[in-house]
ZADO-1210 file (C-alpha; in nm, 4 decimals, padded with zeros to 6 digits):
<atoms>
<atom x="02.7108" y="11.7223" z="03.4590" code="MET" pos="1"/>
<atom x="02.5429" y="12.0327" z="03.5830" code="ARG" pos="2"/>
<atom x="02.5796" y="12.1664" z="03.9298" code="ARG" pos="3"/>
<atom x="02.2163" y="12.0967" z="04.0286" code="ARG" pos="4"/>
<atom x="02.2348" y="11.7384" z="03.9015" code="GLU" pos="5"/>
<atom x="02.5531" y="11.6853" z="04.0993" code="PHE" pos="6"/>
<atom x="02.3993" y="11.8278" z="04.4178" code="ILE" pos="7"/>
<atom x="02.0918" y="11.6084" z="04.3699" code="ARG" pos="8"/>
<atom x="02.3100" y="11.2987" z="04.3177" code="LEU" pos="9"/>
<atom x="02.5256" y="11.3657" z="04.6238" code="VAL" pos="10"/>
<atom x="02.2229" y="11.4611" z="04.8354" code="GLY" pos="11"/>
<atom x="02.0444" y="11.1377" z="04.7432" code="GLY" pos="12"/>
<atom x="02.3500" y="10.9292" z="04.8287" code="ALA" pos="13"/>
<atom x="02.3879" y="11.1017" z="05.1655" code="VAL" pos="14"/>
<atom x="02.0186" y="11.0516" z="05.2436" code="ALA" pos="15"/>
<atom x="02.0351" y="10.6803" z="05.1579" code="ALA" pos="16"/>
<atom x="02.3613" y="10.6150" z="05.3447" code="TRP" pos="17"/>
<atom x="02.2127" y="10.5679" z="05.6960" code="PRO" pos="18"/>
<atom x="01.9578" y="10.3167" z="05.5619" code="VAL" pos="19"/>
<atom x="02.2230" y="10.1043" z="05.3937" code="SER" pos="20"/>
<atom x="02.4529" y="10.1244" z="05.6966" code="ALA" pos="21"/>
<atom x="02.1789" y="09.9930" z="05.9270" code="ARG" pos="22"/>
<atom x="02.0923" y="09.7097" z="05.6923" code="ALA" pos="23"/>
<atom x="02.4460" y="09.5736" z="05.6913" code="GLN" pos="24"/>
<atom x="02.5023" y="09.5449" z="06.0650" code="GLN" pos="25"/>
<atom x="02.5698" y="09.1881" z="06.1762" code="PRO" pos="26"/>
<atom x="02.3215" y="08.9915" z="06.3831" code="GLN" pos="27"/>
<atom x="02.3853" y="08.9564" z="06.7524" code="ARG" pos="28"/>
<atom x="02.5570" y="08.6296" z="06.8381" code="MET" pos="29"/>
<atom x="02.3209" y="08.4209" z="07.0536" code="ARG" pos="30"/>
<atom x="02.4656" y="08.1863" z="07.3129" code="ARG" pos="31"/>
<atom x="02.3269" y="07.8500" z="07.4219" code="ILE" pos="32"/>
<atom x="02.4691" y="07.6501" z="07.7104" code="GLY" pos="33"/>
<atom x="02.4272" y="07.2717" z="07.6964" code="VAL" pos="34"/>
<atom x="02.4808" y="07.0486" z="07.9994" code="LEU" pos="35"/>
<atom x="02.4776" y="06.6831" z="07.8948" code="MET" pos="36"/>
<atom x="02.4475" y="06.4010" z="08.1472" code="ASN" pos="37"/>
<atom x="02.6768" y="06.1745" z="07.9441" code="ARG" pos="38"/>
<atom x="03.0494" y="06.1301" z="07.8878" code="ASP" pos="39"/>
<atom x="03.2177" y="06.3372" z="07.6204" code="ALA" pos="40"/>
<atom x="03.2358" y="06.1208" z="07.3122" code="GLY" pos="41"/>
<atom x="02.9280" y="05.9150" z="07.4045" code="ASP" pos="42"/>
<atom x="02.7654" y="05.8231" z="07.0720" code="GLN" pos="43"/>
<atom x="02.4080" y="05.8734" z="07.1873" code="GLU" pos="44"/>
<atom x="02.4896" y="06.2084" z="07.3489" code="GLY" pos="45"/>
<atom x="02.6709" y="06.3230" z="07.0351" code="GLU" pos="46"/>
<atom x="02.3697" y="06.2157" z="06.8265" code="ALA" pos="47"/>
<atom x="02.1353" y="06.4228" z="07.0456" code="TYR" pos="48"/>
<atom x="02.3625" y="06.7253" z="07.0194" code="LEU" pos="49"/>
<atom x="02.3971" y="06.6880" z="06.6408" code="ASN" pos="50"/>
<atom x="02.0195" y="06.6597" z="06.6019" code="ALA" pos="51"/>
<atom x="01.9755" y="06.9754" z="06.8090" code="PHE" pos="52"/>
<atom x="02.2298" y="07.1654" z="06.5980" code="GLN" pos="53"/>
<atom x="02.0665" y="07.0393" z="06.2781" code="HIS" pos="54"/>
<atom x="01.7261" y="07.1623" z="06.3951" code="SER" pos="55"/>
<atom x="01.8746" y="07.5000" z="06.4860" code="MET" pos="56"/>
<atom x="02.0306" y="07.5275" z="06.1371" code="ARG" pos="57"/>
<atom x="01.6901" y="07.4606" z="05.9805" code="GLN" pos="58"/>
<atom x="01.5553" y="07.7548" z="06.1821" code="LEU" pos="59"/>
<atom x="01.8360" y="07.9821" z="06.0582" code="GLY" pos="60"/>
<atom x="02.0616" y="07.9594" z="06.3649" code="TRP" pos="61"/>
<atom x="02.4058" y="07.8585" z="06.2420" code="ILE" pos="62"/>
<atom x="02.6852" y="07.7698" z="06.4822" code="LYS" pos="63"/>
<atom x="02.9727" y="08.0121" z="06.4378" code="GLY" pos="64"/>
<atom x="02.7679" y="08.2613" z="06.2368" code="LEU" pos="65"/>
<atom x="02.4899" y="08.3808" z="06.4667" code="ASN" pos="66"/>
<atom x="02.4969" y="08.1090" z="06.7333" code="LEU" pos="67"/>
<atom x="02.7489" y="07.9918" z="06.9886" code="ARG" pos="68"/>
<atom x="02.6944" y="07.6620" z="07.1705" code="ILE" pos="69"/>
<atom x="02.8930" y="07.5922" z="07.4874" code="ASP" pos="70"/>
<atom x="02.8685" y="07.2231" z="07.5760" code="THR" pos="71"/>
<atom x="02.9677" y="07.0569" z="07.9019" code="ARG" pos="72"/>
<atom x="02.9612" y="06.6816" z="07.9641" code="TRP" pos="73"/>
<atom x="02.8688" y="06.5884" z="08.3230" code="GLY" pos="74"/>
<atom x="02.8998" y="06.2093" z="08.2822" code="ALA" pos="75"/>
<atom x="02.6213" y="06.1488" z="08.5398" code="ASN" pos="76"/>
<atom x="02.8569" y="06.2749" z="08.8121" code="ASP" pos="77"/>
<atom x="02.6855" y="06.5198" z="09.0493" code="ILE" pos="78"/>
<atom x="03.0111" y="06.7048" z="09.1274" code="GLU" pos="79"/>
<atom x="03.0905" y="06.7539" z="08.7583" code="LYS" pos="80"/>
<atom x="02.7328" y="06.8617" z="08.6913" code="ASP" pos="81"/>
<atom x="02.7488" y="07.1229" z="08.9677" code="ARG" pos="82"/>
<atom x="03.0848" y="07.2533" z="08.8479" code="LYS" pos="83"/>
<atom x="02.9755" y="07.2728" z="08.4834" code="TYR" pos="84"/>
<atom x="02.6385" y="07.4247" z="08.5741" code="ALA" pos="85"/>
<atom x="02.8232" y="07.7063" z="08.7534" code="SER" pos="86"/>
<atom x="03.0509" y="07.7548" z="08.4516" code="GLU" pos="87"/>
<atom x="02.7567" y="07.7768" z="08.2130" code="LEU" pos="88"/>
<atom x="02.5660" y="08.0228" z="08.4320" code="VAL" pos="89"/>
<atom x="02.8791" y="08.2416" z="08.4537" code="ALA" pos="90"/>
<atom x="02.8907" y="08.2565" z="08.0721" code="LEU" pos="91"/>
<atom x="02.5435" y="08.4209" z="08.0797" code="ALA" pos="92"/>
<atom x="02.3922" y="08.2316" z="07.7862" code="PRO" pos="93"/>
<atom x="02.0560" y="08.3244" z="07.6405" code="ASP" pos="94"/>
<atom x="01.9292" y="07.9768" z="07.7281" code="ILE" pos="95"/>
<atom x="02.0614" y="07.6595" z="07.8907" code="ILE" pos="96"/>
<atom x="01.9615" y="07.3148" z="07.7680" code="LEU" pos="97"/>
<atom x="02.0042" y="07.0160" z="08.0008" code="THR" pos="98"/>
<atom x="01.9660" y="06.6433" z="07.9553" code="SER" pos="99"/>
<atom x="01.8875" y="06.4296" z="08.2553" code="GLY" pos="100"/>
<atom x="01.7670" y="06.4850" z="08.6083" code="THR" pos="101"/>
<atom x="02.1116" y="06.5350" z="08.7653" code="LEU" pos="102"/>
<atom x="02.2050" y="06.8042" z="08.5157" code="SER" pos="103"/>
<atom x="01.8755" y="06.9854" z="08.5643" code="THR" pos="104"/>
<atom x="01.8994" y="06.9651" z="08.9452" code="ALA" pos="105"/>
<atom x="02.2573" y="07.0940" z="08.9403" code="ALA" pos="106"/>
<atom x="02.1531" y="07.3866" z="08.7253" code="LEU" pos="107"/>
<atom x="01.8596" y="07.4742" z="08.9508" code="GLN" pos="108"/>
<atom x="02.0990" y="07.5205" z="09.2424" code="ARG" pos="109"/>
</atoms>
């Protein structure tokens, strides 16, 4: 290999390196807080949460890969809802999803 060919090869690799480095950076992990108005383990509440996660997967948001979901179960108890609403706000999620009037009211405070 001649000297000029070598310099051209190395120069091209160095010029392309920043482009390839940028392309391989991981996506930012998004965070969603969920405040459910049901008991943990409630079948209907679990079904709602699973349907939500399934819809998010269809949109390319995969739990553990580029999405974190923090779920709290208020069990229709205003004190639990207030406590869990404060916890979720402290986590600074990108968005908070609530189910039920008590959960929404607790979060608004």
